[in-house]
C-alpha positions, 0 to 999 in steps of 0.5 A: 500500500502506498503512503497516499493510499494509507492516508486515504484509508486512514481518512487523514486529510492533512497527510493526503494533502501533503502527499498530493502537494509533493506529487504523489501518484494519484493513480497508483493502485493497491495490490487488489487494484484500488486507486485512492479515489476508490478507497476514498469512496469506499470509506465515505470520505467525500472531502478526499474523493472530491479533491481527487475528482477536482484534479486536472484530467491529465492528473487523474485518469478517471477513464481508467477507473473501474466500475467499482469506483463509479458505484462507490462514488455514486454512494457519496452523492 
């Protein structure tokens, strides 16, 4: 698990922000294929999910996200 994914899973917005500002790979996947966005959605962390979704398209490859992300994110709405 990457430091970014750990911060997201721990709902640690301060650490997430620090890692994002230092250009952590926002598209990195866990061993089971989850991105930080999927983990945020699964944990109900709307603030982190919205922060990830607000990135430039070149930074977050939303098109590469799997269907689970869409289902999980829709639960935040």
